[in-house]
C-alpha positions in Angstrom: 103.0 41.2 85.3 103.9 41.5 81.7 107.3 43.0 81.9 107.4 43.7 78.2 106.9 47.4 78.7 109.4 47.6 81.4 111.6 46.1 79.1 110.9 48.3 76.2 111.7 51.1 78.5 115.0 49.9 79.4 116.1 49.6 76.0 115.1 53.1 75.2 117.1 54.2 78.1 120.2 51.8 77.3 119.8 52.9 73.8 120.5 56.7 74.5 123.5 55.9 76.8 121.9 55.5 79.9 121.5 52.2 82.3 118.6 50.7 83.5 116.8 47.7 85.1 113.5 46.2 85.0 111.8 44.6 87.5 108.5 42.3 87.5 107.5 42.0 91.1 104.2 42.9 92.5 104.6 46.4 94.4 101.9 46.2 96.2 103.0 43.4 98.5 105.6 44.4 100.8 107.8 41.3 99.2 107.6 43.0 95.8 108.2 46.0 97.1 111.3 45.3 99.2 113.0 43.7 96.3 112.4 46.2 94.2 114.1 49.1 96.0 116.9 46.5 97.2 117.6 46.1 93.4 117.6 49.7 92.8 120.6 49.9 95.3 122.0 46.9 94.4 122.1 47.8 90.7 123.0 51.4 91.1 124.8 51.8 94.3 122.3 54.0 96.5 118.5 55.5 95.7 117.9 58.6 95.0 114.0 59.0 93.3 111.2 56.7 93.7 108.1 57.4 91.5 104.8 55.5 92.3 102.8 55.2 89.2 101.2 51.6 89.3 97.7 51.9 88.6 94.4 49.9 87.0 91.0 50.9 86.4 87.7 49.1 87.4 85.1 51.9 86.7 82.1 51.1 87.8 78.9 53.0 89.8 79.2 52.4 93.4 76.1 50.9 93.5 77.3 48.2 90.9 80.5 47.6 91.8 82.1 44.4 93.3 84.4 43.8 96.5 87.0 42.7 94.3 87.0 46.0 92.0 86.9 48.1 94.9 89.8 45.6 96.3 92.1 45.3 93.2 92.1 49.3 92.9 92.8 50.1 96.3 95.2 47.6 96.2 97.5 48.5 93.2 97.1 52.2 93.8 97.2 53.1 97.3 99.2 50.1 98.8 101.0 50.0 95.7 102.6 53.7 96.5 102.9 53.1 100.5 104.8 49.6 99.9 107.6 51.1 97.9 107.7 54.4 99.8 107.9 52.1 103.2 111.3 50.5 101.6 112.4 53.3 100.1 111.8 55.7 103.7 113.6 53.0 105.9 116.5 52.9 103.4 117.0 56.7 103.8 116.0 56.7 107.3 119.1 54.4 108.2 121.4 56.3 105.7 120.5 59.5 107.5 121.4 58.1 110.9 124.7 56.5 109.7 125.6 60.2 109.1 125.5 59.8 105.2 124.4 62.3 103.0 120.7 61.9 102.2 118.6 64.3 99.2 116.0 62.0 98.5 112.5 62.1 96.5 109.3 60.3 96.4 107.3 61.2 93.4 103.1 59.9 93.8 100.7 60.0 91.3 97.5 61.0 92.5 94.7 62.6 89.7 91.8 64.8 89.3 89.6 62.2 90.2 90.8 61.9 93.4 91.2 65.8 94.2 87.7 66.9 92.7 85.4 63.6 92.4 84.4 61.5 89.2 81.1 60.1 88.9 81.8 56.2 88.3 85.2 56.0 90.3 85.0 55.8 93.7 87.2 53.1 94.0 89.9 54.8 91.6 89.1 58.6 93.2 89.3 57.1 96.9 92.7 55.8 96.0 93.8 58.9 94.6 92.5 60.7 97.3 94.3 59.0 99.7 97.9 59.2 97.5 97.2 62.9 98.1 96.7 62.8 101.7 99.3 60.4 102.2 102.1 62.5 100.0 101.0 65.5 102.6 101.6 63.3 105.8 104.7 61.7 104.3 106.1 64.8 103.6 106.1 66.0 107.0 107.5 62.6 108.2 110.8 62.2 106.0 111.9 65.8 106.1 114.0 65.1 109.0 115.7 62.7 106.8 116.5 64.8 103.8 113.5 63.5 101.7 111.1 65.3 99.8 107.6 63.6 98.9 105.4 65.5 95.9 102.6 64.4 93.7 101.6 64.7 90.4 97.7 64.6 88.6 98.1 63.9 85.2 95.6 64.1 82.4 97.3 61.8 80.0 96.6 59.1 77.5 98.1 55.9 78.4 97.8 52.3 78.1 95.5 52.7 81.5 93.5 55.5 79.6 93.5 55.1 75.8 90.3 53.1 75.4 88.3 55.0 77.8 87.2 57.5 75.6 83.8 56.3 73.6 85.7 57.5 70.1 89.1 57.2 69.0 90.8 60.9 70.3 91.7 63.6 67.6 95.4 64.8 67.1 94.4 67.8 69.3 93.2 65.6 71.9 96.2 63.5 71.7 98.8 66.4 71.7 97.0 67.6 74.7 97.4 64.4 76.6 100.5 63.1 75.5 102.6 62.0 78.5 105.7 64.6 77.4 103.2 67.3 79.3 104.2 65.2 82.5 107.5 64.3 82.2 109.0 67.7 82.8 107.6 68.0 86.7 108.5 64.4 87.3 111.8 65.2 86.2 112.4 68.2 88.0 110.7 66.8 91.3 113.5 64.5 91.3 116.2 66.9 90.6 118.2 69.0 93.1 116.4 71.9 91.9 113.5 70.8 93.7 115.1 70.4 97.0 112.9 72.8 99.1 109.3 71.5 97.4 107.6 69.3 99.6 103.9 68.1 100.3 102.4 69.6 97.1 100.7 68.1 94.5 101.2 69.5 90.7 98.4 69.2 88.0 100.1 68.7 84.7 98.4 68.0 81.0 98.6 69.6 77.5 96.0 71.9 78.7 97.1 73.2 82.0 100.4 72.9 84.9 99.1 74.4 88.2 99.5 73.4 91.4 96.3 71.8 93.7 95.5 73.3 96.8 93.9 71.0 99.3 91.3 70.9 101.9 90.5 74.3 103.8 88.4 75.3 106.5 85.3 77.5 105.3 83.0 79.1 107.2 82.7 78.2 110.8 80.5 78.8 113.7 81.1 78.2 117.6 80.4 74.8 118.9 77.1 73.2 118.9 75.8 70.2 121.3 71.8 70.5 120.2 71.1 68.9 116.7 67.8 70.5 116.9 69.8 74.0 116.5 71.9 72.7 113.8 69.7 73.1 110.5 69.7 77.0 110.3 73.2 76.7 111.2 74.2 74.7 109.0 71.9 76.7 106.1 73.8 79.8 107.2 77.1 78.4 106.5 76.3 77.0 103.3 75.1 80.4 102.7 78.8 81.5 102.7 81.0 78.7 101.6 82.0 77.9 98.0 81.1 74.7 96.5 83.5 71.9 95.9 85.6 72.2 92.9 84.7 70.5 89.8 86.8 68.0 87.7 88.2 71.5 85.7 89.5 72.1 89.2 88.0 75.7 89.6 86.3 76.5 93.0 82.7 76.1 93.1 82.2 74.1 89.6 81.1 71.0 91.3 78.2 69.8 89.6 74.8 69.5 92.1 73.8 65.5 92.5 70.7 64.8 90.2 67.7 64.3 91.9 64.7 62.1 90.4 
């Protein structure tokens, strides 16, 4: 891929007195992800935090979506989160088994499109929902090695999103979607202070900072083994269940599917 944005970030970090190195590998492949983690360890002597943030968009209504558009988004987002995490986890596991101190961090990037659902983004939303589930599961797996795993659902104008709106954003919209509202939680999650926090998904933007709560079991009924009995039972359960959350994250704000 184009390494120039990464090189620009390296220059910014070095100008502030820091040390950085760019990597242009395809992190959605095991070879590329392994080289990335090895480069970090070889350059800095250890690995402290991994921020999985690779992403692309191929938005289209599901009935019009091509196989290539589906596969590309799932590969970059979901496998591009799994592969670097895999090699980072293996490194930390080996360090832990060698009785070396480990205080590792994995910070994944999910999206409100995956948490709550957005029309025209079935590929992107499925990948981002998968990343949220991946976060919860790997937090359970890696805690024994001294590693926390969390995710951030940002709303920000970036190279990936800046051309999505039909009209140029206003100054107020740009401020609300500035990446400066995202950086603090990512920085904090990578810090020692976040040591006791794992398996969580945070929403961050210029309009809100919140914790996204996952699926919960709603109204329930005793097991049913006869499909002819299910109609009134489902109706009763739906009568007391809340609607899904909408894109605003508020419980019950999910829009009803439109019917012709």
